[in-house]
C-alpha positions as CSV (number, residue, x, y, z in Angstrom):
1,M,0.0,-0.1,0.0
2,D,1.2,3.3,-1.0
3,A,1.3,6.2,1.7
4,Y,-1.5,8.2,-0.1
5,E,-3.7,5.0,-0.1
6,F,-3.4,4.9,3.7
7,F,-3.3,8.5,4.7
8,G,-5.9,11.2,3.8
9,A,-9.7,10.8,3.8
10,H,-11.0,7.5,2.3
11,P,-14.8,6.9,1.7
12,T,-15.6,3.2,2.7
13,G,-19.2,3.1,1.4
14,R,-20.4,3.9,4.8
15,G,-18.8,6.8,6.0
16,T,-15.1,8.0,5.7
17,V,-11.9,7.0,7.5
18,F,-9.5,9.9,8.2
19,R,-5.9,9.3,8.9
20,V,-3.0,11.9,9.4
21,Y,0.6,11.8,10.6
22,A,1.4,14.3,13.3
23,P,3.8,12.6,15.7
24,G,4.6,15.9,17.5
25,A,1.0,16.9,18.2
26,A,-0.6,16.9,21.7
27,G,-3.8,15.9,20.0
28,V,-5.7,16.2,16.6
29,T,-9.3,16.8,15.8
30,V,-11.3,16.7,12.6
31,M,-14.2,19.0,11.8
32,G,-16.3,19.5,8.7
33,D,-19.5,20.7,7.3
34,W,-21.2,17.4,8.2
35,T,-20.5,18.2,12.0
36,G,-21.5,21.8,11.7
37,W,-17.6,22.4,12.1
38,Q,-17.7,21.0,15.5
39,E,-14.4,19.2,16.4
40,I,-14.3,15.5,16.8
41,A,-11.3,14.0,18.6
42,M,-9.1,11.6,16.6
43,E,-7.5,8.6,18.0
44,R,-3.7,8.4,18.4
45,E,-2.4,5.2,17.1
46,Q,1.3,3.9,17.0
47,G,3.9,5.7,15.1
48,G,2.4,9.3,15.4
49,V,-0.7,8.5,13.4
50,F,-4.1,9.9,14.3
51,S,-7.3,8.2,12.8
52,K,-11.0,8.6,13.0
53,W,-14.0,7.0,11.2
54,E,-17.0,9.3,10.6
55,E,-20.2,7.5,9.7
56,Y,-21.8,10.7,8.2
57,A,-18.9,12.0,6.1
58,Y,-19.3,11.4,2.4
59,P,-17.7,12.6,-0.7
60,G,-18.1,16.2,-1.3
61,H,-17.9,17.2,2.3
62,I,-15.5,19.7,3.3
63,Y,-13.0,19.1,6.2
64,K,-10.0,20.2,8.2
65,Y,-7.7,19.0,10.8
66,V,-7.2,21.0,14.1
67,I,-3.6,20.5,15.3
68,Y,-3.0,21.1,19.1
69,G,0.6,21.5,19.7
70,R,2.5,20.7,22.8
71,D,3.2,24.4,23.2
72,G,-0.6,25.0,23.6
73,S,-1.1,26.2,20.0
74,R,-4.1,25.5,17.9
75,T,-3.9,25.4,14.1
76,E,-6.5,24.5,11.4
77,K,-4.7,22.6,8.6
78,C,-5.7,21.1,5.3
79,D,-5.1,17.4,4.7
80,P,-1.4,16.9,3.5
81,Y,-2.8,13.9,1.5
82,G,-6.1,15.5,0.6
83,F,-7.3,14.6,-2.9
84,F,-9.1,18.0,-3.6
85,M,-9.5,21.3,-1.9
86,E,-11.8,24.3,-1.9
87,R,-11.2,27.1,-4.3
88,R,-8.9,29.6,-3.0
89,P,-9.1,31.7,-0.8
90,H,-10.8,28.9,1.1
91,S,-8.5,26.3,2.4
92,G,-10.6,23.2,3.3
93,S,-9.9,19.7,1.9
94,V,-12.8,17.9,0.2
95,I,-13.6,14.2,0.7
96,T,-13.0,12.6,-2.9
97,E,-13.3,9.1,-4.3
98,L,-9.9,8.1,-5.3
99,R,-10.8,5.9,-8.2
100,S,-14.3,6.7,-9.2
101,Y,-13.1,7.4,-12.8
102,R,-12.8,4.4,-15.2
103,F,-9.9,5.0,-17.7
104,E,-10.3,3.6,-21.3
105,D,-6.9,4.7,-22.6
106,W,-5.0,1.3,-22.2
107,E,-4.0,1.1,-25.8
108,W,-2.1,4.5,-25.4
109,M,-0.8,3.4,-21.9
110,N,0.5,0.1,-23.3
111,S,2.2,1.4,-26.2
112,R,3.8,4.8,-25.0
113,T,7.6,5.1,-24.8
114,T,10.1,7.4,-23.0
115,G,10.7,8.8,-26.6
116,Y,14.5,8.1,-26.8
117,D,14.2,7.1,-30.4
118,S,11.0,8.9,-31.5
119,P,10.0,12.6,-31.7
120,V,9.4,14.4,-28.5
121,N,8.3,18.1,-28.9
122,I,6.5,19.6,-26.0
123,Y,4.2,22.5,-25.8
124,E,4.5,23.9,-22.2
125,V,1.1,25.4,-21.0
126,H,-0.1,27.3,-18.0
127,A,-3.7,26.3,-17.8
128,G,-4.9,29.5,-16.5
129,S,-3.5,31.9,-19.2
130,W,-3.4,29.9,-22.5
131,K,-6.9,31.0,-23.1
132,R,-9.3,32.5,-20.6
133,A,-13.0,32.5,-20.5
134,S,-13.2,36.2,-19.5
135,D,-10.7,38.8,-18.2
136,E,-12.2,38.6,-14.6
137,E,-10.0,37.4,-11.9
138,D,-11.4,33.9,-11.9
139,G,-12.3,33.8,-15.6
140,F,-10.7,30.5,-16.2
141,F,-11.7,27.7,-18.6
142,T,-12.5,24.4,-16.9
143,Y,-10.3,21.4,-17.7
144,T,-12.9,20.3,-20.2
145,E,-13.3,23.6,-22.0
146,L,-9.4,24.0,-22.1
147,A,-9.1,20.5,-23.7
148,D,-11.7,21.5,-26.1
149,R,-9.5,24.1,-27.5
150,L,-5.9,22.9,-26.6
151,I,-6.2,19.4,-28.1
152,P,-7.0,20.4,-31.7
153,Y,-4.5,23.2,-31.5
154,V,-1.7,20.9,-30.3
155,Q,-2.5,18.5,-33.2
156,E,-2.5,21.2,-35.6
157,M,0.9,22.6,-34.6
158,G,2.6,19.3,-34.6
159,Y,3.4,18.9,-30.9
160,T,3.8,15.4,-29.6
161,H,3.2,16.3,-25.8
162,V,1.6,19.1,-23.6
163,E,3.4,19.8,-20.4
164,F,1.3,21.6,-17.7
165,M,2.8,23.9,-15.2
166,P,1.9,22.7,-11.7
167,L,-1.7,21.7,-11.4
168,S,-1.4,20.9,-7.6
169,E,-3.3,23.2,-5.2
170,H,-1.7,26.5,-4.6
171,P,-3.1,29.7,-2.8
172,C,-1.5,32.4,-4.9
173,D,-2.0,32.6,-8.6
174,A,1.2,34.6,-9.0
175,S,3.2,31.6,-7.8
176,W,2.2,29.8,-11.1
177,G,1.7,26.7,-9.0
178,Y,5.0,26.4,-7.6
179,Q,4.2,27.0,-4.0
180,N,2.0,24.2,-3.0
181,T,-0.5,23.6,-0.2
182,G,-2.2,20.5,-1.8
183,F,0.5,18.2,-3.3
184,Y,-2.2,15.6,-3.9
185,A,-5.0,17.9,-4.9
186,P,-5.5,19.0,-8.6
187,T,-6.3,22.7,-8.2
188,S,-10.1,23.5,-8.1
189,R,-9.5,26.5,-10.3
190,Y,-10.4,24.4,-13.2
191,G,-12.6,21.7,-12.1
192,S,-12.5,18.3,-10.2
193,P,-10.0,15.5,-10.2
194,D,-12.3,13.4,-12.5
195,E,-12.6,16.1,-15.0
196,L,-8.7,16.2,-15.2
197,R,-8.6,12.5,-15.5
198,A,-11.1,12.5,-18.4
199,V,-9.1,15.4,-20.1
200,I,-5.9,13.4,-20.0
201,E,-7.8,10.5,-21.4
202,R,-8.8,12.7,-24.3
203,F,-5.4,13.8,-25.0
204,H,-4.1,10.2,-25.1
205,K,-7.0,9.4,-27.5
206,A,-5.8,12.2,-29.7
207,G,-2.2,10.9,-29.7
208,I,-0.8,13.4,-27.3
209,G,1.2,12.7,-24.2
210,V,0.7,14.8,-21.1
211,I,3.5,15.8,-18.7
212,L,3.0,17.3,-15.2
213,D,5.3,19.9,-13.6
214,I,5.8,18.9,-9.8
215,V,7.7,20.7,-7.1
216,P,9.8,18.3,-4.7
217,S,12.0,20.9,-3.2
218,H,9.9,23.4,-1.4
219,F,6.4,24.2,-0.3
220,A,4.2,27.2,0.7
221,V,4.4,28.9,4.1
222,D,0.7,29.5,4.5
223,N,-0.3,28.5,8.0
224,Y,-2.9,25.8,6.9
225,G,-0.3,24.0,4.9
226,L,2.5,21.7,5.7
227,G,4.6,24.3,7.6
228,R,5.1,23.3,11.3
229,F,2.3,20.9,10.6
230,D,2.2,19.1,14.0
231,G,3.5,22.1,16.0
232,T,7.1,21.1,15.1
233,P,9.1,21.5,11.8
234,L,7.7,18.1,10.5
235,Y,8.2,18.4,6.8
236,E,10.8,21.3,6.8
237,Y,14.3,21.6,8.4
238,S,14.6,22.6,12.0
239,S,17.5,24.8,11.5
240,P,16.6,28.4,9.9
241,D,19.9,28.3,7.9
242,V,18.4,25.8,5.4
243,A,14.7,25.8,6.4
244,N,13.7,28.8,4.0
245,S,14.2,29.2,0.2
246,E,14.8,32.4,-1.6
247,W,11.4,32.1,-3.0
248,G,9.9,32.7,0.6
249,T,9.0,29.0,1.0
250,Y,10.1,26.0,3.2
251,N,12.5,23.5,2.0
252,F,11.7,19.9,2.3
253,D,14.0,17.9,4.7
254,Y,14.8,14.7,3.0
255,S,16.6,13.3,6.0
256,K,13.2,12.5,7.3
257,G,11.6,9.3,6.3
258,A,8.0,10.8,6.5
259,V,9.1,13.4,4.0
260,R,10.6,10.9,1.5
261,S,7.5,8.8,1.7
262,F,5.3,11.8,1.2
263,M,6.9,13.0,-2.0
264,Q,7.6,9.6,-3.5
265,S,4.1,8.6,-2.9
266,C,3.0,12.0,-4.5
267,A,5.0,11.4,-7.7
268,N,3.6,7.9,-8.0
269,Y,-0.1,9.3,-7.3
270,W,0.0,11.5,-10.4
271,L,1.3,8.8,-12.6
272,K,-0.8,6.0,-11.4
273,E,-4.1,7.8,-10.6
274,F,-4.0,10.4,-13.5
275,H,-2.2,8.6,-16.2
276,F,0.3,11.3,-16.7
277,D,3.0,10.3,-19.1
278,G,5.8,12.1,-17.2
279,L,6.9,14.3,-14.6
280,R,9.0,17.5,-14.8
281,F,10.9,18.0,-11.5
282,D,11.3,21.6,-10.7
283,A,14.6,23.0,-9.2
284,V,16.5,19.8,-9.1
285,S,19.7,21.7,-8.4
286,R,18.3,22.4,-5.0
287,L,18.1,18.7,-4.2
288,I,21.6,18.0,-5.4
289,F,23.5,20.9,-3.7
290,W,22.5,22.5,-0.4
291,Q,20.4,25.4,-1.2
292,G,21.2,24.9,-4.8
293,N,24.7,26.2,-4.3
294,E,27.5,24.0,-5.4
295,Q,30.0,25.6,-3.1
296,R,28.0,24.4,-0.1
297,G,28.4,20.8,-1.2
298,V,26.3,17.9,-2.2
299,N,23.1,17.3,0.0
300,T,23.5,13.5,0.4
301,N,19.9,13.0,2.1
302,S,18.0,14.7,-1.0
303,L,20.2,13.0,-3.6
304,G,19.7,9.7,-2.1
305,F,15.9,10.4,-2.2
306,L,16.1,11.3,-5.7
307,K,17.9,8.1,-6.6
308,Y,15.5,5.9,-4.7
309,M,12.4,7.7,-5.9
310,N,13.4,7.6,-9.7
311,E,14.5,4.0,-9.4
312,S,11.1,3.1,-7.8
313,L,9.1,5.1,-10.3
314,K,10.7,3.4,-13.3
315,R,10.1,0.0,-11.8
316,L,6.3,0.9,-11.4
317,H,6.0,2.9,-14.6
318,P,8.8,2.0,-17.0
319,T,7.6,4.1,-19.9
320,C,7.0,7.4,-18.0
321,M,9.3,10.3,-18.6
322,L,11.1,11.6,-15.7
323,I,12.7,15.1,-16.6
324,A,15.1,17.1,-14.4
325,E,15.2,21.1,-14.4
326,D,18.8,21.1,-13.5
327,S,21.2,23.9,-14.1
328,T,24.2,22.3,-12.5
329,A,27.2,20.4,-14.0
330,Y,26.6,17.4,-11.7
331,P,27.4,14.3,-13.7
332,G,25.1,11.4,-14.5
333,V,21.6,13.1,-14.0
334,T,20.4,10.9,-16.9
335,K,22.3,7.7,-16.1
336,A,20.5,4.8,-14.5
337,V,20.8,4.5,-10.7
338,W,22.4,1.2,-10.9
339,A,25.1,2.7,-13.0
340,G,25.9,5.5,-10.7
341,G,23.4,8.2,-11.9
342,L,20.3,9.9,-10.7
343,G,17.9,8.0,-12.9
344,F,16.2,10.8,-14.8
345,D,15.3,10.3,-18.5
346,Y,16.0,13.8,-19.6
347,K,17.8,16.9,-18.3
348,W,17.0,20.5,-19.4
349,D,20.0,21.9,-21.2
350,L,20.0,25.3,-19.7
351,G,23.5,25.9,-21.0
352,W,22.3,25.5,-24.5
353,M,19.4,27.8,-23.8
354,H,21.5,30.8,-22.3
355,D,24.3,30.4,-24.9
356,T,21.9,30.4,-27.9
357,L,19.8,33.3,-26.7
358,S,22.8,35.3,-25.8
359,Y,24.2,34.7,-29.4
360,M,20.8,35.9,-30.9
361,Q,20.8,39.0,-28.7
362,T,24.3,40.1,-30.1
363,G,24.4,42.2,-33.4
364,A,25.4,40.2,-36.4
365,W,28.5,42.2,-36.8
366,L,29.8,40.8,-33.5
367,R,28.7,37.2,-33.9
368,G,32.0,36.2,-35.4
369,S,33.7,36.5,-32.1
370,M,30.9,34.6,-30.5
371,Y,30.6,31.9,-33.2
372,H,31.2,28.8,-30.9
373,K,28.4,29.6,-28.6
374,L,26.4,27.7,-31.0
375,T,28.8,24.8,-31.3
376,F,29.9,24.3,-27.7
377,S,26.8,22.3,-26.7
378,M,27.9,19.4,-28.9
379,M,31.2,19.3,-26.9
380,Y,29.1,17.9,-24.0
381,F,25.9,16.8,-25.6
382,F,26.4,13.0,-25.3
383,S,27.1,13.0,-21.6
384,E,23.5,13.2,-20.8
385,R,20.1,12.9,-22.5
386,Y,19.2,16.4,-23.1
387,M,15.9,18.5,-23.6
388,L,16.3,21.9,-25.3
389,P,13.9,24.4,-23.5
390,F,12.5,27.7,-24.3
391,S,10.3,27.7,-21.2
392,H,8.2,30.1,-19.3
393,D,11.1,31.1,-17.3
394,E,12.7,32.7,-20.4
395,V,9.8,35.1,-21.0
396,V,9.2,36.7,-17.6
397,H,10.9,39.0,-15.0
398,G,12.3,41.6,-17.5
399,K,13.8,39.1,-19.8
400,A,11.6,39.9,-22.7
401,T,9.9,37.3,-25.0
402,I,11.9,35.0,-27.3
403,L,10.9,37.1,-30.4
404,Q,11.9,40.4,-28.5
405,R,15.4,39.1,-27.6
406,M,16.3,38.8,-31.2
407,N,18.8,41.4,-32.1
408,G,17.7,44.5,-34.2
409,D,14.4,46.1,-35.1
410,Y,10.9,44.6,-35.4
411,E,11.5,43.7,-39.1
412,D,14.7,41.9,-38.2
413,K,13.5,40.0,-35.3
414,F,11.2,37.7,-37.3
415,P,13.8,36.2,-39.8
416,Q,16.2,35.7,-36.8
417,A,13.5,34.0,-34.7
418,R,12.7,31.6,-37.8
419,L,16.4,30.9,-38.1
420,L,16.6,30.3,-34.3
421,Y,14.0,27.7,-34.3
422,L,15.4,25.9,-37.3
423,Y,18.7,25.7,-35.5
424,M,16.9,24.4,-32.5
425,T,15.0,21.7,-34.5
426,V,18.0,20.4,-36.3
427,H,20.0,20.4,-32.9
428,P,20.0,16.9,-31.2
429,G,17.8,16.6,-28.1
430,K,14.1,16.7,-27.3
431,K,12.3,20.1,-27.6
432,L,10.1,22.2,-25.3
433,N,8.5,25.5,-26.2
434,F,6.3,27.8,-24.1
435,M,2.9,28.8,-25.3
436,G,2.9,32.1,-27.2
437,N,6.4,31.7,-28.4
438,E,5.0,29.8,-31.5
439,F,3.3,33.0,-32.9
440,G,5.8,35.7,-31.7
441,Q,4.4,36.9,-28.5
442,L,5.7,40.5,-27.8
443,R,4.5,40.8,-24.1
444,E,6.1,39.1,-21.3
445,W,4.0,36.2,-19.9
446,D,1.4,37.4,-17.3
447,E,-0.4,34.6,-15.4
448,A,-3.5,36.7,-15.0
449,R,-4.0,37.3,-18.9
450,E,-4.4,35.0,-21.7
451,Q,-1.9,34.9,-24.6
452,D,-2.3,37.8,-27.2
453,W,-4.0,35.7,-29.8
454,L,-5.0,38.9,-31.4
455,L,-1.5,39.1,-32.9
456,L,-2.5,36.5,-35.5
457,K,-4.5,39.1,-37.2
458,Y,-1.1,40.6,-38.3
459,P,0.5,38.8,-41.2
460,K,4.0,38.6,-39.8
461,H,2.8,36.7,-36.7
462,D,0.4,34.6,-38.5
463,A,3.1,33.6,-41.0
464,F,5.5,32.9,-38.1
465,R,3.1,30.5,-36.6
466,T,2.6,28.8,-40.0
467,Y,6.5,28.4,-40.1
468,I,6.6,26.8,-36.6
469,R,3.9,24.4,-37.5
470,E,5.7,23.4,-40.7
471,L,8.9,23.0,-38.8
472,N,7.4,20.8,-36.3
473,L,5.5,18.7,-38.7
474,L,8.6,18.3,-40.8
475,S,10.6,17.0,-37.7
476,L,7.9,14.4,-37.0
477,T,7.9,12.9,-40.4
478,N,11.7,12.4,-40.9
479,D,13.6,10.1,-38.5
480,A,16.8,12.0,-39.0
481,F,15.5,14.7,-36.7
482,H,14.9,12.5,-33.6
483,R,17.6,10.0,-33.8
484,D,19.4,12.0,-31.0
485,Y,21.7,9.8,-28.9
486,P,23.8,7.5,-31.3
487,G,26.9,9.5,-32.1
488,D,26.7,8.9,-35.8
489,G,23.2,10.6,-35.9
490,F,24.9,14.2,-35.7
491,M,27.8,15.6,-37.8
492,W,29.1,19.1,-38.2
493,R,29.4,19.7,-41.9
494,D,30.7,23.3,-41.2
495,C,31.5,24.8,-37.8
496,S,34.5,27.0,-38.7
497,S,33.1,29.8,-40.9
498,E,33.6,32.3,-38.1
499,K,33.8,35.3,-40.4
500,E,30.7,34.5,-42.4
501,C,28.7,33.2,-39.4
502,L,27.7,30.2,-41.4
503,Y,27.0,26.7,-40.1
504,A,26.1,23.4,-41.6
505,I,24.7,20.3,-39.7
506,E,23.9,16.8,-41.0
507,R,21.5,14.5,-39.3
508,R,21.2,10.7,-40.0
509,G,18.3,8.6,-39.3
510,E,17.8,4.9,-40.1
511,K,16.0,5.9,-43.2
512,N,16.9,9.5,-43.9
513,R,19.8,12.1,-44.2
514,I,19.2,15.8,-43.8
515,L,21.5,18.6,-44.3
516,A,20.7,22.0,-42.5
517,V,22.5,25.2,-43.5
518,M,22.3,28.4,-41.6
519,N,23.4,32.1,-42.1
520,F,23.5,34.0,-38.8
521,S,25.1,37.1,-40.6
522,G,23.3,40.1,-41.6
523,V,24.3,40.0,-45.3
524,T,23.5,37.6,-48.2
525,E,26.1,34.8,-48.5
526,L,27.0,32.6,-51.5
527,Y,27.6,29.3,-49.6
528,R,29.5,26.4,-51.2
529,L,29.7,23.1,-49.2
530,P,31.1,19.8,-50.1
531,L,28.3,17.2,-50.6
532,Y,28.2,13.5,-50.9
533,A,24.6,12.7,-52.2
534,E,23.0,11.5,-55.6
535,K,20.0,13.8,-55.0
536,V,19.2,16.9,-52.9
537,E,15.7,18.0,-52.3
538,L,14.8,21.3,-50.6
539,L,12.5,20.4,-47.4
540,L,12.3,24.0,-45.9
541,D,13.5,27.5,-46.5
542,S,13.0,30.0,-43.7
543,D,13.0,32.9,-46.0
544,R,10.0,31.9,-48.2
545,N,7.3,34.4,-48.6
546,C,4.9,32.1,-47.0
547,Y,6.7,32.4,-43.8
548,G,7.0,36.1,-43.9
549,G,10.4,36.1,-45.6
550,G,11.5,37.8,-48.9
551,S,12.2,34.9,-51.2
552,E,9.8,33.5,-53.8
553,K,12.2,30.7,-54.6
554,T,15.3,29.0,-53.1
555,E,18.5,29.5,-55.4
556,F,20.8,26.4,-55.0
557,T,22.6,24.1,-57.4
558,A,23.9,20.7,-56.4
559,N,25.9,17.8,-58.0
560,D,27.2,14.6,-56.4
561,H,30.0,16.4,-54.6
562,E,29.2,20.0,-53.9
563,I,26.1,22.3,-53.2
564,T,26.1,26.1,-53.7
565,I,23.4,28.1,-52.2
566,K,22.6,31.7,-52.2
567,M,21.7,32.5,-48.7
568,P,19.9,35.7,-47.6
569,A,20.7,37.2,-44.2
570,Y,19.3,35.3,-41.2
571,T,18.2,32.4,-43.4
572,G,18.2,28.6,-42.7
573,M,17.4,25.8,-45.2
574,I,16.9,22.1,-44.7
575,F,17.5,19.6,-47.4
576,L,16.8,15.9,-47.8
577,L,20.0,14.0,-49.1
578,T,19.6,10.6,-51.0
579,N,22.5,8.4,-52.0
580,A,23.1,4.8,-52.7
581,E,22.8,4.0,-49.0
582,N,19.5,5.5,-48.3
583,K,17.6,5.4,-51.6
584,E,14.1,3.9,-51.4
């Protein structure tokens, strides 16, 4: 039995059994709307567990625990293992049937993979601001209404997966879900747990995987949450030196078995009970090093927890994706635990992201001196299984949006952004793109407003989205794009044209070879490149009119040993190469 199957409120068919872990409490009561909010004493069992069976408590009833500390304090708390909560600002837990929903997506579940040798192109979404029902504070679409709009859009745009920013209950919208009070409770902002299950099943039947962002390093300080839960620092550190994070939250203390059990059970809960296809773990660096600071040394307790959790999750869910948001150089993040690693499937390549955006923000006349910012990532790429992210973190806090960060004026930003995404697509590694990036959002993301869909009325933004869709769809249909990890799947054909800021990449799949050529300079270049192919077919030109570029046709000539291409400024092209080895 997993921890969440024991703790929490569990309807029995005749009443409900409540169990809570509070070893430091002098006493615990439960109260709810079926009691008129009168407190009912819970019975202390062995090991710090308090329990109570309530005959007239049923699904839909709201409840809270009252913790009496040994210092005489009295605090009302939500259930740490509660499966649903009231809509903020209310803080009560809601009795909920754990398995009232019957999934019918077993064909998907039995055939899904971790994606090592298949396309993984993730669309990152904040459920409350992708689109909204109204501009009012609580003008959210429900899970169902969101899926009605999001599923066909994701299919149209050629994404393979959706990644939702945290959906676990949180009191403050501005935390984006990263400061949790209900780790097991899908937020009531958008509907019920069963509505979320139904939506995940709909995604699966549409051929789309669903990934959930979870937060294993810290939790909200609201007094009804986990902080000083039993009158003592039960989930957090006792020492103030490490108890608090820079986000104004409490750090989990993984030296405690109860904390390890709580979060490991939580990860399994979302995979098992909701059929999520993967979990993205936020701020993994804080679990590797003390306070995320390498100079403070490795946190052996939380590192041991990560290894044990990941190994256990892969045993229970072999085809789930475990993704680390990790900015450190700690080795072996994506190696198996038995091989000395941490057991994740993928690690975000934040170094690639920073180098690439820094390069694109630099004027074209200076890029020659920074030329190898775009080649450096392949020096270390095969040390881990990487995911290339342009995430929500890159379009907030004064950083500007991806399009805005391209060097130059409004007119110059679009061709450079098209070139940026072509480079990202042909670079090995799985891909993640935040909502709004695909049509050139010009306003930093705000969780209280929907994306600026009105921009699609403007030809340049509409053409940019068309381009991203064509690029995504092309990457799905050609295996050379997603054969990421064998060393022979990637080759630099040119990484030494510093003066001209030209690059060429060859990717090889089991069936196909592709050549990508890119001009990051601000002038037209006549590019000659040695070539070994019997036939060359243009697959995509980022400068075509239909994408908002200035070319009606692509000017190139090729024979079996050389290709010559006229490349306008800020242009990328992808060619299919055919020779005796890969002809149909």
